[in-house]
C-alpha positions in Angstrom: -9.0 19.3 -2.6 -9.0 22.3 -4.9 -11.7 23.0 -7.4 -10.7 24.3 -10.9 -11.6 27.8 -11.8 -15.2 28.2 -12.8 -16.5 25.4 -10.7 -18.7 26.8 -7.9 -21.2 23.9 -7.6 -20.9 21.2 -5.1 -21.2 17.5 -6.2 -22.5 14.7 -4.1 -20.4 11.5 -4.0 -22.4 8.4 -4.3 -19.7 6.1 -3.0 -16.4 6.5 -1.1 -13.3 7.5 -2.9 -9.7 6.4 -2.0 -8.1 9.1 0.1 -11.2 10.6 1.6 -11.6 10.6 5.4 -14.8 8.7 5.0 -13.3 6.0 2.8 -12.4 3.5 5.6 -15.8 3.8 7.2 -17.5 3.3 3.8 -15.3 0.3 3.1 -16.0 -1.3 6.5 -19.8 -0.7 6.0 -19.7 -2.4 2.6 -17.8 -5.3 3.9 -20.0 -5.7 7.0 -23.1 -5.6 4.9 -21.8 -8.4 2.7 -20.7 -10.5 5.6 -23.9 -10.2 7.5 -26.5 -10.2 4.8 -24.9 -12.5 2.1 -22.5 -14.7 4.0 -24.5 -15.2 7.2 -21.9 -13.9 9.7 -22.9 -12.3 12.9 -21.1 -9.2 14.2 -19.6 -9.7 17.6 -21.1 -7.6 20.4 -17.7 -7.3 22.1 -15.6 -6.4 19.1 -17.1 -4.7 16.0 -14.2 -6.0 13.8 -14.9 -9.7 14.7 -17.5 -11.7 12.7 -18.8 -15.2 13.7 -20.6 -17.8 11.6 -21.7 -20.9 13.3 -22.3 -24.0 11.2 -23.4 -27.4 12.3 -20.0 -28.5 13.7 -17.8 -25.6 12.8 -17.4 -22.0 13.9 -15.8 -19.6 11.4 -14.1 -16.5 12.9 -13.3 -13.6 10.7 -11.3 -10.6 12.0 -11.0 -7.4 10.1 -8.2 -4.8 10.7 -8.2 -1.9 8.2 -7.8 -3.8 4.9 -6.5 -7.1 6.3 -8.8 -10.0 7.0 -7.9 -13.1 9.1 -10.2 -16.1 8.8 -10.0 -19.2 11.0 -12.0 -22.4 11.4 -11.3 -26.0 12.4 -12.3 -26.9 8.8 -10.0 -25.8 6.0 -12.9 -26.4 3.6 -15.0 -23.7 5.4 -12.1 -21.3 5.2 -11.7 -21.9 1.5 -15.4 -21.5 1.0 -15.4 -18.1 2.8 -12.4 -16.9 0.8 -14.1 -18.0 -2.5 -17.3 -16.1 -1.5 -15.4 -13.0 -0.6 -13.3 -13.3 -3.8 -16.6 -13.2 -5.8 -17.5 -9.9 -4.2 -14.1 -8.1 -3.7 -10.6 -8.1 -5.2 -8.6 -10.3 -2.8 -5.0 -11.4 -2.4 -4.7 -14.6 -0.4 -1.5 -14.4 1.6 -1.7 -18.1 2.7 -1.3 -19.3 6.2 -1.1 -16.6 8.9 2.5 -16.0 10.1 2.5 -12.4 11.3 -0.4 -10.0 12.2 -0.6 -6.8 14.3 2.9 -7.2 15.7 2.3 -10.8 16.7 4.3 -13.7 15.2 2.2 -16.8 14.6 3.9 -20.2 14.6 2.0 -23.4 13.6 3.4 -26.6 15.0 2.1 -30.1 15.6 1.5 -29.1 19.2 -0.7 -26.2 18.3 -0.4 -22.5 17.5 2.1 -20.3 19.3 1.9 -16.5 19.5 4.9 -14.3 20.2 5.7 -10.6 20.1 9.5 -11.0 20.0 9.9 -10.1 16.4 
């Protein structure tokens, strides 16, 4: 970043800007705060990018990888509820049912979910 001629003072940024090295960390911190404090998720002790919310009969799992979020639960209504709540806080694009993530192909059949890395 280059400063224009005549600017010798340093400015403090109050929030992360796209392209800065701290931007991904600031984004994750903001998302984590929302998930934990407002949406009642618990951060996993084993994986910092996994968040868990236990409801009466359902467990909602939410995985974050950079700017991708994967949400799963046995109840579609719970998944829709989490997506709606996140959409109220952030600009989201719902990509529908998961078919490919992190180099893994995901196939949904009547027998279950199959994962493959052949793609």
